[in-house]
C-alpha positions as CSV (number, residue, x, y, z in Angstrom):
1,M,18.1,-4.8,16.5
2,T,15.9,-4.3,13.4
3,D,16.7,-1.4,11.0
4,R,13.5,0.5,10.2
5,K,13.3,2.6,7.1
6,S,10.3,4.5,5.9
7,R,9.3,5.9,2.6
8,K,6.3,7.4,1.0
9,L,4.5,5.5,-1.7
10,T,1.9,6.9,-4.1
11,V,-1.3,4.8,-3.9
12,V,-4.0,5.3,-6.4
13,I,-7.4,4.0,-5.2
14,H,-10.1,3.5,-7.7
15,D,-13.7,3.3,-6.6
16,E,-15.7,0.9,-8.8
17,G,-19.0,1.6,-7.0
18,D,-20.9,-1.6,-6.0
19,D,-17.9,-3.7,-7.2
20,G,-15.7,-2.2,-4.4
21,L,-12.2,-0.6,-4.6
22,W,-8.9,-1.4,-6.2
23,A,-5.6,0.2,-5.7
24,E,-2.2,0.4,-7.3
25,V,1.2,1.6,-6.0
26,R,2.9,3.8,-8.6
27,E,6.4,3.0,-7.4
28,M,5.8,-0.8,-7.6
29,P,4.8,-1.7,-11.2
30,G,2.3,-4.6,-11.3
31,L,1.2,-4.3,-7.7
32,F,-2.6,-4.1,-7.6
33,V,-5.0,-5.0,-4.7
34,T,-8.8,-5.1,-4.2
35,G,-11.2,-4.7,-1.3
36,D,-14.8,-3.9,-0.4
37,D,-13.7,-0.9,1.6
38,L,-10.7,1.2,2.5
39,A,-9.8,-1.0,5.5
40,E,-9.7,-4.1,3.3
41,V,-7.6,-2.3,0.7
42,Q,-5.1,-1.2,3.3
43,E,-4.8,-4.7,4.7
44,A,-4.2,-6.1,1.2
45,L,-1.7,-3.3,0.5
46,T,0.3,-4.3,3.6
47,E,0.5,-7.9,2.5
48,A,1.2,-7.1,-1.2
49,I,4.0,-4.6,-0.4
50,T,5.5,-7.1,2.0
51,L,5.6,-9.7,-0.7
52,Y,6.9,-7.3,-3.3
53,L,9.8,-6.2,-1.2
54,S,10.7,-9.6,0.3
55,D,13.1,-12.1,-1.2
56,D,14.1,-15.6,-0.2
57,D,17.0,-14.5,2.0
58,K,15.4,-11.4,3.6
59,P,11.7,-11.1,4.3
60,A,10.4,-7.6,4.6
61,H,8.1,-6.5,7.4
62,V,5.8,-3.7,6.3
63,T,3.6,-1.4,8.4
64,L,1.4,1.3,7.0
65,L,2.0,4.4,9.1
66,G,-1.0,6.7,9.9
67,D,-3.8,7.4,7.6
68,P,-3.3,8.1,3.8
69,E,-2.8,11.7,3.0
70,P,-5.0,12.9,0.2
71,M,-3.2,14.6,-2.6
72,D,-4.6,16.2,-5.8
73,S,-7.8,14.2,-5.9
74,V,-10.0,12.0,-3.8
75,T,-8.5,8.8,-5.3
76,V,-4.8,9.6,-5.1
77,T,-3.1,9.2,-1.7
78,S,0.4,9.2,-0.3
79,Q,0.9,6.4,2.2
80,Q,3.9,6.3,4.6
81,V,5.3,2.8,4.9
82,A,7.8,1.4,7.4
83,V,10.0,-1.5,6.1
84,C,12.3,-3.6,8.3
């Protein structure tokens, strides 16, 4: 049986206009992703967080849970993530 843990991560999404979006995860230094729209950014976040949390002996499986919750501005969101 797989142990599922969840945690909230602070994702900052930057809108670069015609150049698309890029996002960073505050709790994971150096983790940045890009995309043309929010759906692409979320897909890239799932892959990047998975790689960030995985190691050779224990791969992580990450699922973004629900929609991001806006916080103090349009570009700062809190995203619930399940890791197993």
